[in-house]
C-alpha positions as CSV (number, residue, x, y, z in Angstrom):
1,M,125.0,69.9,196.0
2,I,125.7,68.9,199.0
3,R,125.9,64.7,198.3
4,W,129.2,66.9,195.7
5,I,130.8,69.0,197.7
6,A,131.6,66.2,200.7
7,D,132.6,63.9,197.7
8,I,136.1,63.6,197.1
9,F,137.3,62.2,193.8
10,D,140.4,60.3,194.6
11,I,142.1,58.5,190.7
12,I,139.7,60.3,188.6
13,F,142.3,61.2,186.0
14,I,142.1,57.4,185.0
15,L,139.9,55.9,182.1
16,G,139.9,52.4,183.1
17,H,141.5,50.4,185.3
18,Q,143.8,51.7,188.3
19,M,146.1,49.4,188.9
20,R,147.0,50.1,184.4
21,S,145.2,52.4,182.7
22,T,145.6,56.0,181.2
23,S,145.2,59.3,182.9
24,S,143.3,62.0,181.2
25,V,144.4,65.8,181.9
26,E,140.3,65.4,180.4
27,M,139.0,63.2,183.6
28,Y,139.2,66.4,185.9
29,R,137.4,68.8,183.5
30,Q,134.6,66.6,183.8
31,V,134.2,66.1,186.8
32,L,134.2,69.9,187.1
33,L,132.3,70.7,185.1
34,A,129.7,67.6,186.7
35,G,129.9,69.6,190.0
36,C,132.2,68.0,191.5
37,R,134.3,70.8,194.0
38,C,136.6,68.3,195.7
39,I,139.5,66.0,193.9
40,E,142.3,64.6,195.1
41,L,146.2,65.2,193.7
42,D,148.5,62.3,194.0
43,C,151.6,64.1,193.1
44,W,155.7,62.8,192.2
45,P,158.4,63.3,191.2
46,G,158.7,63.8,187.6
47,D,162.2,62.1,186.4
48,K,163.6,63.5,182.3
49,T,160.7,62.8,180.5
50,T,159.0,65.4,181.7
51,G,161.7,67.3,182.3
52,F,161.3,66.2,186.0
53,D,158.4,68.6,186.5
54,P,155.5,67.3,189.2
55,I,153.4,64.7,187.6
56,I,150.0,63.5,188.3
57,T,149.7,59.5,189.2
58,H,148.5,56.3,190.3
59,G,151.7,55.6,192.0
60,Y,154.0,52.4,191.9
61,T,150.9,51.0,189.7
62,V,151.4,50.4,185.3
63,C,148.9,53.5,184.7
64,S,149.7,56.2,182.8
65,D,151.6,59.2,183.9
66,I,149.8,63.5,183.5
67,L,151.7,66.5,184.7
68,F,151.4,68.4,187.4
69,K,151.0,71.9,185.6
70,D,148.0,70.1,183.0
71,V,145.8,69.5,185.1
72,I,146.4,72.4,186.9
73,E,145.4,74.3,184.2
74,A,142.7,72.2,183.5
75,I,141.0,72.5,186.6
76,A,141.6,76.7,186.9
77,E,139.8,76.0,183.2
78,S,137.0,74.4,184.7
79,A,136.6,74.4,188.2
80,F,133.6,78.0,188.3
81,K,132.1,77.4,184.8
82,T,129.3,75.5,186.4
83,S,129.4,76.7,190.0
84,D,130.7,79.4,192.3
85,Y,131.4,77.1,194.7
86,P,134.8,76.1,196.2
87,V,136.5,73.3,194.5
88,L,139.0,72.3,197.8
89,L,142.3,70.9,196.5
90,S,143.2,67.2,198.9
91,F,147.4,67.0,198.0
92,E,148.5,63.3,197.8
93,N,152.0,64.9,198.0
94,H,154.8,62.2,197.2
95,V,157.7,65.0,195.8
96,N,160.1,66.0,198.4
97,K,161.2,68.7,195.9
């Protein structure tokens, strides 16, 4: 379990190649249910297609975007189903408002 606490999972939401792949909220659920306790959220400003809500994406790539609020909801639903240990969220914040 100590190994899972120490690992930070970056770009866990990408289903394939980190520069051009599809993103999925489900990946956050899967790593939390597998015992991961530290994940990074790459937060970027949304645009008119997201109603200007913040997004999670791998910046400066052609990966698809997922809504920040969907990721937070997935974390809230999955974080403590398999472990009582705290979950550490590391924010890479590119949102300016």
